[in-house]
TORGU-454338 format. One record per residue (C-alpha): residue in three letters; x, y, z; residue number from 0. Coordinates in Angstrom, 2 decimals. Layout:
  aa       u       v       w   i
 ala       X       Y       Z NUM
...
END
This chain:
  aa       u       v       w   i
 gly  100.99   38.29   21.34   0
 leu  103.41   35.73   22.40   1
 gln  106.60   36.89   23.84   2
 leu  110.03   34.65   24.71   3
 tyr  112.56   35.82   26.58   4
 leu  115.66   34.85   25.23   5
 arg  118.22   34.57   28.21   6
 ile  120.00   37.98   28.08   7
 lys  118.90   40.74   29.80   8
 gly  116.35   42.73   28.55   9
 val  116.12   41.37   25.05  10
 phe  112.65   39.89   23.83  11
 leu  111.00   38.22   20.78  12
 ser  107.32   38.97   20.42  13
 asn  104.64   38.10   17.37  14
 lys  102.25   40.91   17.41  15
 val   99.18   41.11   15.04  16
 val   99.33   44.13   12.71  17
 glu   96.18   44.86   10.46  18
 asn   95.25   40.70   10.68  19
 gln   98.92   39.66   10.18  20
 val  101.18   38.02   12.67  21
 lys  104.63   39.77   12.60  22
 thr  107.60   38.84   14.60  23
 tyr  109.28   42.15   16.99  24
 ile  112.39   42.00   18.63  25
 thr  113.37   44.66   21.63  26
 tyr  116.45   44.77   23.30  27
 asn  115.34   47.55   26.09  28
 lys  112.42   45.40   27.71  29
 gly  109.91   46.32   25.62  30
 arg  110.61   49.88   24.73  31
 asp  110.92   50.06   21.53  32
 trp  110.12   46.85   18.58  33
 arg  111.71   46.49   15.18  34
 leu  110.79   43.80   12.79  35
 leu  113.59   40.99   12.45  36
 his  115.65   40.97    9.11  37
 ala  115.85   38.36    6.92  38
 pro  118.98   36.46    5.84  39
 thr  120.51   38.00    2.87  40
 thr  120.51   34.90    1.15  41
 asp  118.93   31.40    1.23  42
 leu  120.16   27.64    1.94  43
 gln  121.48   27.70   -1.91  44
 gly  123.33   30.96   -1.96  45
 asn  120.76   32.70   -4.12  46
 lys  120.06   36.68   -2.84  47
 val  116.96   37.13   -1.05  48
 tyr  115.03   39.99   -1.50  49
 cys  112.87   41.33    1.33  50
 glu  112.27   44.94    1.87  51
 gln  110.82   45.93    5.23  52
 pro  108.22   46.67    6.68  53
 tyr  106.59   44.36    3.58  54
 cys  108.61   41.67    4.01  55
 ser  110.90   40.36    6.98  56
 leu  111.61   37.10    9.15  57
 his  108.78   35.74   11.45  58
 leu  109.22   32.88   13.84  59
 his  106.92   30.04   15.35  60
 leu  107.51   31.02   19.08  61
 his  106.03   28.05   20.81  62
 val  108.50   26.61   23.03  63
 ser  108.46   22.68   23.74  64
 glu  106.06   21.74   26.47  65
 asn  107.50   17.79   25.53  66
 pro  111.19   17.41   27.51  67
 tyr  112.36   15.03   24.36  68
 thr  111.69   17.41   22.03  69
 ser  113.30   21.09   20.94  70
 gly  110.29   22.70   19.94  71
 asn  110.45   25.32   17.57  72
 ile  112.51   28.17   19.58  73
 val  115.60   27.23   21.65  74
 ser  117.86   28.88   23.21  75
 lys  120.88   28.26   26.19  76
 asp  122.30   30.61   29.02  77
 ser  125.74   29.03   28.26  78
 ala  125.13   29.83   24.59  79
 pro  124.63   33.51   24.70  80
 gly  123.33   34.93   21.55  81
 ile  122.40   31.85   19.97  82
 ile  118.87   31.12   18.88  83
 ile  117.55   28.62   16.64  84
 ala  114.22   28.79   15.56  85
 ser  111.61   27.85   12.96  86
 gly  109.72   30.29   10.54  87
 val  109.31   32.17    7.47  88
 val  110.40   34.90    5.25  89
 gly  107.01   37.08    4.02  90
 pro  104.75   39.75    4.80  91
 glu  103.59   37.54    7.67  92
 leu  104.24   34.42    9.93  93
 thr  102.49   31.17    8.01  94
 ser  102.82   27.25    8.51  95
 asn  103.81   26.54    4.85  96
 asn  107.27   26.49    3.59  97
 val  108.87   26.35    7.38  98
 ser  112.62   26.41    7.41  99
 ile  115.03   26.36   10.38 100
 phe  116.94   30.01   10.89 101
 ile  119.59   30.54   13.60 102
 thr  121.23   33.44   14.46 103
 ser  124.78   34.07   16.42 104
 asp  124.45   37.63   17.67 105
 ala  120.87   38.01   19.81 106
 gly  119.01   38.72   16.49 107
 asn  120.67   41.34   14.37 108
 thr  121.31   38.37   11.93 109
 trp  119.81   35.55   10.37 110
 arg  120.96   32.47    8.15 111
 glu  118.76   29.64    7.13 112
 val  120.34   26.15    7.93 113
 phe  117.54   23.54    6.94 114
 gln  114.76   24.18    4.66 115
 glu  112.68   21.10    6.44 116
 glu  112.06   21.08   10.05 117
 tyr  114.74   19.63   12.45 118
 ser  114.96   19.55   15.94 119
 val  118.24   20.91   17.38 120
 phe  119.68   20.12   20.56 121
 phe  122.93   22.37   22.14 122
 leu  125.92   19.92   23.18 123
 asn  129.24   20.51   24.94 124
 gln  127.47   23.63   26.60 125
 gly  126.48   25.29   23.13 126
 gly  129.89   24.87   21.56 127
 ser  128.22   22.45   18.91 128
 leu  124.94   21.49   17.28 129
 val  123.00   18.26   16.89 130
 ala  119.77   18.42   14.49 131
 ile  117.85   15.41   13.85 132
 arg  115.23   15.45   11.01 133
 his  111.30   16.02   12.24 134
 thr  109.69   13.76    9.97 135
 pro  107.41   10.62   10.74 136
 leu  109.32    8.37    8.50 137
 pro  112.27    6.09    9.89 138
 ile  116.00    7.93    9.56 139
 arg  119.62    6.67   10.14 140
 his  121.61   10.12    9.94 141
 ile  122.29   13.16   12.54 142
 trp  124.05   16.21   11.35 143
 leu  126.42   17.94   13.49 144
 ser  127.89   21.58   13.73 145
 phe  130.84   23.21   14.80 146
 asp  130.52   26.84   13.69 147
 glu  127.11   27.37   15.21 148
 gly  125.26   26.12   12.47 149
 arg  127.35   27.45    9.40 150
 asn  128.38   23.89    8.23 151
 trp  127.28   20.75    8.91 152
 asp  128.79   16.99    9.19 153
 lys  126.64   14.30    8.57 154
 tyr  126.82   10.91   11.00 155
 ser  125.02    7.28   10.89 156
 phe  123.81    6.46   14.47 157
 thr  122.10    3.33   13.37 158
 ser  122.48    0.65   10.69 159
 ser  119.05    0.18   10.93 160
 pro  116.15    3.00   10.31 161
 leu  114.38    4.33   13.33 162
 tyr  111.20    6.16   14.11 163
 val  112.57    8.84   16.48 164
 asp  110.19    9.52   19.41 165
 gly  112.38   12.00   21.13 166
 val  116.14   12.34   22.84 167
 leu  117.72   12.26   26.03 168
 gly  120.41   13.83   27.02 169
 glu  123.03   13.54   30.46 170
 pro  122.09   15.80   33.00 171
 gly  124.39   19.12   32.74 172
 glu  124.82   21.26   29.71 173
 asp  127.96   19.88   29.56 174
 thr  126.68   16.64   28.29 175
 leu  128.38   14.47   25.31 176
 ile  126.21   11.63   25.69 177
 met  122.83   11.73   24.00 178
 thr  119.81    8.87   23.96 179
 ile  117.81    8.73   20.96 180
 phe  114.95    6.47   21.60 181
 gly  112.08    5.44   19.43 182
 his  110.93    2.26   17.15 183
 phe  112.19    0.15   14.02 184
 ser  108.95   -0.72   12.98 185
 his  105.10    0.07   14.42 186
 arg  105.29   -3.37   16.34 187
 ser  108.11   -3.30   17.68 188
 glu  109.28   -2.44   20.96 189
 trp  110.71    0.80   22.14 190
 gln  114.90    1.10   21.05 191
 leu  117.19    3.01   22.98 192
 ile  120.11    4.48   21.41 193
 lys  123.13    5.82   22.93 194
 thr  125.70    8.10   21.23 195
 asp  128.74    9.36   22.64 196
 phe  130.23   12.17   21.10 197
 arg  133.46   11.85   23.64 198
 ser  135.51   10.68   20.53 199
 ile  135.05   13.57   18.91 200
 phe  136.02   16.22   21.55 201
 gln  139.46   14.82   22.73 202
 gln  141.02   17.79   24.34 203
 arg  140.09   20.16   26.88 204
 cys  139.46   23.52   25.53 205
 thr  142.20   26.55   26.62 206
 ser  141.98   30.32   26.75 207
 glu  143.37   30.30   22.97 208
 asp  140.22   28.51   21.67 209
 tyr  137.84   31.75   23.00 210
 met  136.78   34.24   21.29 211
 thr  135.07   37.32   22.55 212
 trp  131.64   38.68   21.50 213
 gln  129.83   41.68   22.03 214
 leu  126.35   41.80   22.14 215
 his  124.72   44.96   20.41 216
 asn  121.75   46.30   18.48 217
 glu  122.03   47.03   15.22 218
 gly  125.73   48.27   16.09 219
 glu  124.74   50.05   19.33 220
 val  126.73   48.07   22.21 221
 cys  124.73   49.98   25.10 222
 ile  121.83   47.37   25.63 223
 met  120.04   48.07   28.69 224
 gly  122.75   50.44   29.89 225
 met  125.54   48.46   29.96 226
 lys  128.36   47.03   27.39 227
 arg  128.28   43.42   27.68 228
 ile  131.24   41.12   26.31 229
 phe  131.16   37.63   26.49 230
 gln  133.73   34.71   25.36 231
 lys  132.60   31.57   23.03 232
 pro  134.51   29.09   21.58 233
 lys  135.96   29.68   18.26 234
 ala  134.35   28.15   15.04 235
 asn  135.51   24.41   14.35 236
 val  137.37   23.74   17.34 237
 arg  136.61   20.66   18.46 238
 cys  137.68   20.42   22.66 239
 val  135.62   20.04   25.32 240
 asn  134.34   23.02   27.14 241
 ala  135.29   23.58   30.82 242
 arg  132.29   24.40   33.15 243
 asn  130.78   27.65   33.44 244
 gln  133.21   29.48   30.67 245
 tyr  130.62   31.01   29.10 246
 ile  130.03   33.93   31.23 247
 ser  130.20   37.97   30.40 248
 gln  133.93   38.82   30.39 249
 met  133.48   42.37   30.73 250
 ser  130.34   44.63   31.40 251
 asn  130.81   48.99   31.82 252
 ser  127.88   51.29   32.23 253
 cys  126.66   53.41   29.69 254
 pro  125.92   57.04   30.06 255
 cys  122.17   57.34   30.47 256
 thr  119.90   58.26   26.98 257
 glu  116.55   58.73   25.96 258
 ala  116.59   55.04   25.03 259
 asp  117.02   53.91   28.86 260
 phe  113.69   55.59   30.15 261
 glu  110.38   54.71   29.53 262
 cys  107.02   56.24   30.19 263
 asp  105.87   56.96   33.77 264
 tyr  102.99   56.03   34.95 265
 gly   99.81   58.23   33.95 266
 phe  102.15   59.50   30.94 267
 glu  101.85   57.25   27.03 268
 arg  104.11   57.75   24.30 269
 gln  103.46   60.33   21.71 270
 val  104.08   60.20   17.73 271
 asp  107.54   62.41   18.36 272
 arg  108.74   59.24   20.83 273
 ser  108.37   62.12   23.83 274
 cys  105.64   60.71   26.92 275
 ala  103.31   62.92   27.52 276
 pro  100.19   63.07   30.22 277
 ser   96.97   60.50   29.19 278
 phe   93.90   61.96   28.98 279
 trp   92.79   60.72   32.32 280
 phe   96.16   61.62   34.46 281
 val   96.48   64.69   36.58 282
 pro   99.92   65.46   36.80 283
 thr   99.41   67.52   40.04 284
 ala   97.82   64.69   41.69 285
 thr  101.84   63.96   43.19 286
 ser  101.72   66.78   45.52 287
 arg   99.41   64.78   47.32 288
 asp  102.78   63.61   48.66 289
 cys  103.12   66.27   50.52 290
 ile  101.03   65.48   53.14 291
 arg  104.40   63.92   54.65 292
 gly  106.78   66.61   54.24 293
 asp  107.37   70.14   52.64 294
 ser  108.35   68.64   49.59 295
 phe  107.79   65.96   47.22 296
 leu  109.27   64.37   43.98 297
 asn  107.78   65.33   40.73 298
 thr  108.12   62.99   37.78 299
 thr  108.93   64.23   34.57 300
 gly  106.92   61.50   32.76 301
 tyr  109.87   59.43   32.26 302
 arg  111.36   56.31   34.52 303
 arg  114.42   54.40   33.94 304
 ala  113.45   51.03   33.07 305
 phe  113.46   48.17   35.44 306
 ser  116.98   46.29   36.06 307
 asn  118.33   49.12   34.04 308
 asn  121.76   49.99   34.93 309
 cys  123.01   53.22   32.86 310
 thr  124.41   56.05   34.84 311
 asp  124.84   59.53   34.64 312
 gly  124.56   61.32   31.16 313
 ala  120.77   61.94   31.05 314
 leu  120.07   60.64   34.07 315
 leu  119.17   63.69   36.18 316
 lys  117.30   65.22   32.83 317
 tyr  114.79   62.28   33.06 318
 ser  114.83   61.40   36.96 319
 pro  111.91   62.80   39.24 320
 thr  112.63   65.98   40.70 321
 arg  112.52   67.44   44.22 322
 gln  110.05   70.05   44.89 323
 lys  108.54   72.09   47.47 324
 cys  104.82   71.58   48.04 325
 pro  102.95   74.27   45.80 326
 ser  100.02   76.26   47.73 327
 gln   97.20   75.87   46.02 328
 ala   92.91   76.32   47.38 329
 pro   91.59   72.94   47.45 330
 arg   89.79   71.90   44.32 331
 gly   88.40   68.82   42.69 332
 leu   87.29   67.79   46.06 333
 gln   84.60   64.43   45.45 334
 leu   82.59   62.78   47.89 335
 phe   81.24   59.13   47.71 336
 thr   80.08   55.86   49.69 337
 ser   82.48   52.78   49.37 338
 glu   79.26   51.14   47.60 339
 gly   79.31   53.68   44.78 340
 thr   75.29   54.14   45.81 341
 leu   73.14   56.86   47.35 342
 val   70.96   54.41   49.70 343
 ala   72.15   52.93   52.96 344
 thr   70.30   50.52   55.74 345
 leu   69.17   52.06   59.05 346
 asp   71.49   51.00   62.13 347
 arg   74.09   49.82   59.78 348
 asn   77.93   51.24   58.82 349
 val   78.20   53.46   56.07 350
 thr   81.41   54.32   54.61 351
 phe   82.27   57.70   53.10 352
 leu   85.32   57.87   50.42 353
 val   87.08   61.69   50.35 354
 phe   89.17   62.44   47.28 355
 leu   91.28   65.79   46.84 356
 glu   92.49   66.61   43.46 357
 glu   94.79   69.93   44.13 358
 gly   95.65   71.85   47.12 359
 leu   96.29   68.69   49.93 360
 gly   98.64   69.77   52.04 361
 ser   99.62   69.76   55.70 362
 met   97.66   72.67   56.15 363
 thr   94.48   71.70   54.51 364
 ser   91.74   70.29   56.97 365
 ile   88.76   67.86   55.67 366
 thr   85.48   67.71   57.11 367
 val   82.45   65.24   56.99 368
 asp   78.97   66.44   58.41 369
 phe   76.97   63.58   58.20 370
 gly   73.69   65.53   57.90 371
 asp   72.52   64.39   61.46 372
 gly   74.07   66.93   63.61 373
 thr   77.38   65.03   63.66 374
 ala   80.35   65.97   61.84 375
 ile   83.68   65.12   62.38 376
 ser   87.30   66.56   61.21 377
 tyr   90.70   65.63   59.94 378
 val   94.24   67.29   59.43 379
 asn   95.48   64.65   57.75 380
 ile   94.11   62.66   54.63 381
 ser   96.19   59.94   54.76 382
 ser   94.42   59.05   57.80 383
 ile   91.39   58.42   56.39 384
 asp   92.00   56.82   53.37 385
 asp   90.12   53.65   54.33 386
 gly   87.10   55.75   54.47 387
 val   84.70   57.45   57.31 388
 lys   82.06   55.15   58.59 389
 his   79.30   56.69   60.06 390
 ile   75.63   54.87   61.59 391
 tyr   72.36   56.18   61.04 392
 ser   69.89   55.92   63.55 393
 arg   66.70   57.15   62.13 394
 val   65.65   56.96   58.41 395
 gly   65.11   59.81   56.27 396
 ile   67.08   62.09   53.34 397
 tyr   70.29   63.55   54.75 398
 gln   72.38   66.03   52.95 399
 val   76.03   64.69   53.77 400
 ser   78.83   67.32   53.05 401
 ala   82.61   67.33   52.94 402
 thr   84.52   70.76   52.73 403
 ala   88.09   71.11   52.38 404
 thr   89.88   73.67   53.93 405
 asn   93.56   75.73   53.98 406
 thr   94.09   79.54   54.12 407
 leu   93.88   80.08   50.38 408
 gly   90.33   78.51   49.86 409
 phe   88.22   75.75   50.39 410
 asp   86.00   73.42   48.22 411
 arg   82.72   71.76   49.29 412
 val   80.96   68.72   48.01 413
 ile   77.39   67.66   49.09 414
 leu   75.52   64.20   48.08 415
 tyr   71.93   62.97   49.20 416
 leu   71.72   59.77   50.93 417
 his   68.61   57.69   51.51 418
 val   68.71   55.78   54.73 419
 ser   65.85   53.08   55.04 420
 cys   64.92   50.16   56.54 421
 gln   63.42   46.88   55.55 422
 leu   59.77   47.18   54.71 423
 glu   57.77   44.30   56.23 424
 gln   53.98   44.70   55.48 425
 val   51.58   47.46   53.57 426
 gln   47.84   47.73   54.17 427
 leu   45.56   48.80   52.26 428
 ser   42.34   50.85   53.90 429
 ala   39.19   51.74   51.71 430
 pro   35.46   51.58   52.14 431
 ser   34.33   48.34   50.94 432
 val   31.22   49.92   49.43 433
 val   30.99   53.12   47.68 434
 val   29.15   55.58   45.52 435
 lys   29.21   55.34   41.71 436
 asn   31.01   59.10   40.65 437
 lys   32.07   60.14   43.83 438
 ala   35.13   60.31   45.07 439
 val   36.51   57.62   47.52 440
 asn   39.78   57.94   49.63 441
 leu   42.26   55.28   49.75 442
 thr   44.94   55.02   52.43 443
 thr   47.82   52.55   53.21 444
 val   49.56   51.84   56.62 445
 leu   53.23   50.89   56.47 446
 arg   55.01   48.46   59.08 447
 pro   57.06   49.53   60.34 448
 asn   55.32   52.87   59.60 449
 asn   58.74   54.94   59.03 450
 val   61.09   52.99   56.01 451
 gly   62.33   55.97   54.09 452
 thr   61.26   57.10   50.44 453
 val   58.40   54.84   49.47 454
 ser   57.32   54.91   45.84 455
 tyr   53.47   53.57   45.45 456
 tyr   52.22   51.76   42.59 457
 trp   48.01   51.77   42.41 458
 trp   46.46   49.57   39.97 459
 phe   42.72   50.02   39.50 460
 asp   41.03   46.68   37.78 461
 asn   42.99   45.18   35.01 462
 lys   44.46   48.21   34.10 463
 thr   48.60   47.48   32.61 464
 glu   49.69   50.38   33.49 465
 pro   49.81   51.87   37.43 466
 val   49.62   55.02   38.84 467
 val   52.47   56.07   40.70 468
 thr   52.58   58.36   43.84 469
 leu   55.06   59.20   46.37 470
 asp   52.09   59.64   49.02 471
 gly   50.34   56.40   50.60 472
 thr   47.17   58.27   50.10 473
 met   45.06   58.95   46.61 474
 ser   41.39   59.59   45.62 475
 phe   39.86   57.91   42.94 476
 thr   36.24   57.98   41.16 477
 phe   34.57   54.89   40.17 478
 ser   32.64   55.46   37.25 479
 lys   30.73   52.03   36.85 480
 glu   28.58   49.71   39.42 481
 gly   29.85   46.61   40.24 482
 arg   33.04   45.32   41.92 483
 his   36.53   46.75   41.44 484
 thr   39.82   45.56   42.86 485
 val   42.30   48.18   43.83 486
 thr   45.93   46.87   44.16 487
 val   48.47   48.80   46.35 488
 gln   52.50   47.70   45.72 489
 ala   55.03   49.68   48.14 490
 ser   58.35   49.63   46.80 491
 val   61.52   51.13   49.34 492
 gly   65.12   50.21   48.10 493
 asn   64.96   46.45   46.78 494
 thr   61.89   45.25   48.53 495
 val   58.35   45.23   46.90 496
 his   55.34   44.69   49.13 497
 gln   51.64   44.18   47.96 498
 asp   48.09   44.70   49.26 499
 gln   44.51   44.27   47.39 500
 met   40.97   44.78   48.41 501
 thr   37.68   44.46   46.39 502
 val   35.54   47.55   46.57 503
 thr   31.69   47.27   45.58 504
 val   30.00   50.68   43.77 505
 tyr   26.70   51.28   43.89 506
 asp   24.36   54.11   42.51 507
 tyr   23.00   54.80   46.21 508
 phe   22.80   52.90   49.55 509
 arg   22.35   53.37   53.07 510
 ser   25.17   52.44   55.85 511
 tyr   25.00   52.70   60.01 512
 val   28.27   52.15   62.31 513
 leu   27.75   48.93   64.88 514
 gly   29.05   49.00   67.98 515
 phe   30.18   45.98   70.01 516
 ser   30.22   45.13   73.75 517
 ser   33.96   46.08   75.39 518
 asn   34.64   42.66   75.45 519
 leu   35.42   42.11   72.35 520
 asp   38.00   44.20   72.31 521
 glu   40.00   42.06   74.59 522
 gln   39.91   39.46   72.54 523
 asn   40.39   41.44   69.01 524
 pro   44.54   40.72   67.49 525
 gly   44.09   43.02   64.44 526
 met   43.85   40.12   61.82 527
 ser   42.01   40.90   58.45 528
 glu   40.78   37.10   58.97 529
 trp   39.56   37.44   62.08 530
 arg   37.63   40.65   61.39 531
 glu   36.21   38.90   58.17 532
 asp   34.85   36.06   60.64 533
 ile   33.33   38.64   62.67 534
 ser   31.64   40.28   59.41 535
 arg   29.79   36.81   58.31 536
 val   28.81   36.18   62.27 537
 val   27.06   39.42   62.22 538
 lys   25.49   39.20   59.04 539
 ser   24.11   35.58   59.67 540
 asn   22.93   36.66   62.91 541
 met   20.64   39.89   61.32 542
 val   16.86   38.60   60.13 543
 thr   15.85   41.69   57.97 544
 gly   14.32   40.09   55.11 545
 ile   16.26   41.90   52.91 546
 asn   18.01   40.29   50.20 547
 asp   21.47   38.25   51.14 548
 glu   23.11   40.37   48.46 549
 gln   21.81   43.87   49.70 550
 leu   23.58   43.32   53.00 551
 leu   27.43   44.44   53.52 552
 val   28.90   43.82   57.06 553
 thr   32.11   44.95   57.45 554
 val   34.62   45.16   60.79 555
 ile   36.52   48.16   60.81 556
 pro   40.62   48.37   61.35 557
 gly   41.36   49.15   65.01 558
 leu   40.06   49.49   68.25 559
 pro   37.46   50.04   69.83 560
 thr   35.92   47.40   67.50 561
 thr   33.60   48.69   65.50 562
 ala   31.56   47.63   62.18 563
 glu   29.87   48.93   59.24 564
 ile   26.36   47.78   57.63 565
 phe   25.42   48.70   54.02 566
 ile   21.99   47.85   52.83 567
 val   21.86   48.73   49.05 568
 pro   18.23   48.21   48.02 569
 glu   17.44   47.69   44.39 570
 lys   16.20   50.87   42.75 571
 lys   12.62   50.43   42.47 572
 ser   11.74   48.61   45.46 573
 pro   10.52   50.46   48.68 574
 leu   13.39   49.84   51.61 575
 leu   10.82   47.05   54.19 576
 ala   10.27   48.09   57.77 577
 leu   12.59   46.04   59.70 578
 asn   11.29   45.23   63.43 579
 gln   14.18   45.71   66.26 580
 asp   15.85   43.92   68.76 581
 leu   19.44   42.84   70.45 582
 ile   21.95   41.10   68.34 583
 gln   23.78   38.38   70.60 584
 phe   26.52   36.13   69.67 585
 thr   28.95   33.68   71.58 586
 leu   32.58   34.28   70.54 587
 lys   33.76   31.21   72.63 588
 pro   32.70   29.57   75.88 589
 gly   32.32   32.51   78.62 590
 val   32.52   35.39   76.04 591
 gln   29.00   36.73   74.73 592
 val   29.03   39.70   72.08 593
 asn   26.67   42.17   72.12 594
 val   25.90   44.20   69.04 595
 tyr   24.09   47.33   68.59 596
 ala   23.30   50.81   66.16 597
 thr   25.53   53.65   66.90 598
 gln   25.05   56.70   64.28 599
 leu   24.51   57.06   60.77 600
 ser   27.89   56.87   59.12 601
 pro   29.40   59.67   57.23 602
 ala   28.71   58.24   53.36 603
 pro   26.09   60.24   51.92 604
 leu   22.77   59.04   50.88 605
 val   22.49   59.47   46.70 606
 asp   19.57   59.88   45.04 607
 ser   17.69   61.23   48.49 608
 ser   15.03   63.00   46.67 609
 asp   13.66   59.98   45.02 610
 ser    9.62   60.19   46.31 611
 gly    9.82   55.91   45.85 612
 his   12.65   56.06   49.00 613
 ser   10.82   58.50   51.85 614
 ala    9.77   56.07   53.68 615
 thr   11.51   54.98   57.10 616
 ala   14.47   52.84   56.80 617
 val   14.64   50.52   60.34 618
 ile   17.04   47.49   61.24 619
 met   15.45   44.90   62.99 620
 leu   17.96   43.43   65.68 621
 val   16.93   40.15   66.94 622
 ser   18.27   38.79   69.99 623
 val   19.84   35.37   68.49 624
 val   22.32   32.92   70.65 625
 leu   23.83   30.38   68.23 626
 met   25.83   28.16   69.88 627
 gly   26.72   25.92   66.93 628
 leu   27.71   28.96   65.29 629
 ala   29.81   29.88   68.35 630
 val   31.62   26.33   68.01 631
 phe   32.36   27.00   64.52 632
 val   33.75   30.55   64.94 633
 ile   36.33   29.21   67.79 634
 tyr   37.66   26.39   65.40 635
 lys   37.65   28.88   62.95 636
 phe   39.87   31.02   64.46 637
 lys   41.92   28.24   66.33 638
 arg   42.95   27.25   62.52 639
 lys   43.90   30.57   61.53 640
 ile   45.35   32.28   64.56 641
 pro   47.70   29.76   66.75 642
 gly   47.42   31.04   70.14 643
 ile   43.80   31.84   70.60 644
 asn   44.00   32.13   74.61 645
 thr   46.54   34.87   74.32 646
 tyr   45.22   37.45   72.18 647
 thr   45.31   41.11   74.28 648
 ala   43.89   44.51   72.98 649
 glu   47.76   45.93   72.21 650
 gln   48.05   43.55   69.28 651
 pro   46.11   45.85   67.38 652
 asp   47.56   49.34   67.63 653
 lys   49.86   48.12   65.10 654
 glu   47.19   49.12   62.06 655
 gln   46.99   52.67   62.69 656
 glu   44.18   54.11   61.12 657
 val   41.30   56.19   61.77 658
 ile   38.21   54.77   63.89 659
 pro   35.04   56.10   63.89 660
 thr   33.63   57.14   67.79 661
 val   30.64   55.56   68.63 662
 thr   28.80   58.49   69.98 663
 ser   25.07   58.65   71.33 664
 ile   22.54   59.38   68.80 665
 asp   19.21   60.26   68.57 666
 ile   16.57   57.71   68.57 667
 pro   12.61   57.71   68.24 668
 asn   10.43   55.50   70.56 669
 pro    8.20   52.86   68.61 670
 glu    5.36   55.20   69.62 671
 gly    6.53   57.80   67.12 672
 glu    7.15   60.38   70.59 673
 lys    9.43   63.02   70.40 674
 leu   13.06   62.17   69.61 675
 thr   15.01   61.75   73.00 676
 ser   18.83   61.30   73.64 677
 leu   20.00   57.87   74.83 678
 asp   23.69   57.52   75.95 679
 his   25.29   54.04   76.12 680
 val   24.63   51.78   79.47 681
 asp   27.42   49.38   80.80 682
 val   24.68   46.51   81.69 683
 gln   26.39   43.81   83.86 684
 leu   25.30   39.87   82.46 685
 asp   24.26   37.16   84.69 686
 ser   26.43   34.83   86.22 687
 arg   27.01   32.55   82.86 688
 ala   28.57   35.34   80.88 689
 arg   30.59   36.89   84.04 690
 gly   33.16   39.13   83.04 691
 ser   31.42   40.22   79.99 692
 tyr   29.45   43.42   79.18 693
 ala   26.87   44.03   77.29 694
 phe   26.59   47.79   75.55 695
 ser   23.09   48.11   74.16 696
 his   20.22   50.26   72.19 697
 gln   16.43   49.91   72.86 698
 ala   15.96   51.29   69.21 699
 ala   17.41   51.95   66.10 700
 ala   15.03   53.61   63.91 701
 ile   17.17   55.98   61.55 702
 pro   14.78   58.58   59.67 703
 his   15.33   58.66   55.83 704
 glu   16.64   62.12   55.52 705
END
């Protein structure tokens, strides 16, 4: 609710919502204890007011005027101690209906009704007199003066013509006797200023005989904030000019301390019986942490003297903190956190660990933090690590971080598991482009960088909405339908997710062969999927097989040495075609001529091999074709996709850490059907037009059907 300071130390008024009703309360000890305001015993006409607390009391509007020319809903003055004038109502709650003006001369103990309409009230002559002007939209001619703190009012005329009052100006200083009322005589007239001089009323200076003493109290209790305070103020109906600085405390004496001078200390709260007890979240023994700096500490009693309270002796010793020796306790309640409150950290960046100990923290207690990577650090004084312990991890992984508190009576230990990771840049999915139906196929992933910490993998197959989740970058899957299938994998590390996707074609049966390339192609291999796709198309376009284009697939395998796999997918009821053989060649770029040759039967099994319709021998026909136009197309396609084509190096593909089929010699029958002989790879020096390039070739690549 709204609180208002009433210019006397420790005295406040506050509006508070209680059961959906706004009620006004007052405190004399700076908010420790609050009570409702007593309603006046009689109204303005002298009729008795029946108002019983807590069902009925006086409620005030506590809005101080923001306009310097109006008095506002409540006013008080330093030079008039104990006098408060406010608008309010008597009843169960504060309302805006039937508002009257009330005044107290004893700082809120008793109240009187002075007007039953709204008035603006101003202090005159350092608070010795009061001036009231009716707060109305109608024009007025009169003001009211009181010389006895509002008990009686005299009516004065300040203008011959009624004035619409807009505001009141006082002369500088609190001892002003001149007021200026400004407004207008009609809605069309200019502003008028009427200067009112009250000096003729106050014709003599005040003397000590014109003053009386008044003692501040709270329902008879004269010790307020640990002090007895007696003020001087003018006697009623004395019309003399007050000397400056007359309204000061005449006498202030300290009072013996009582329980009322103390509020609940930090971590304690007021109970029903008015005592202070620890809150549910507070551990009183935590105050023994002060023992770090010595062999004793101040132990709270649950109370503390209110700020600016000046009581002495009495119960001061009973409620004040007592000095005690540091308790000898084994460490207990050790806690370990990261400053960010998370269990994830970034490689090569500072991690701050925070350590807390509830009990047993003394000058003989040591704290050891083990970071889990072979390094640890110990502290004898925990105050030296209030800002935390910083550490940098140089390798990714999951680390067991522990903190241990030890003294002569025992120890306590706490552990957390910290995930240290680095930023994932890319994930690559690797799988055969053609697989056999109903036979498990291995799907693998490669990360860049390859070690980024704990990774979660999400696998989607075709258009399934729910993924398969694994913690391993490899998995086995069986395709049960022929056709093209989409495989998508996402790798998740921390807040980073990367994705890769590829298409797998599924057949009932097929043959596949591994193709090798002359070594000069490896020097141009940038390790990019777009480059491999281009080479696949070039090889496929240079193969004259007589097989339907849709039945022939070529895939360049990632890694070095550069190899490819050719898949022949015959129709079920058509015999495999016997193909002639020859060497395939293509020009990658001017001066780089690449030879392609069959090397070995791939590990992919043949399906339905017992089918008598497929007992014939399948032969790959290798035709020697050099298409310069195609080479030019490849060159410009590479330039578009890969900036800096002339800077290809063999080191780039090393980033693709994939299993590469090894090119080995195979047994090949000669055309005449003679006995199988073993033929190894032979390096052949090309002519001067292809100087610096090498060709690997086979004379035949006929593979018998097994």
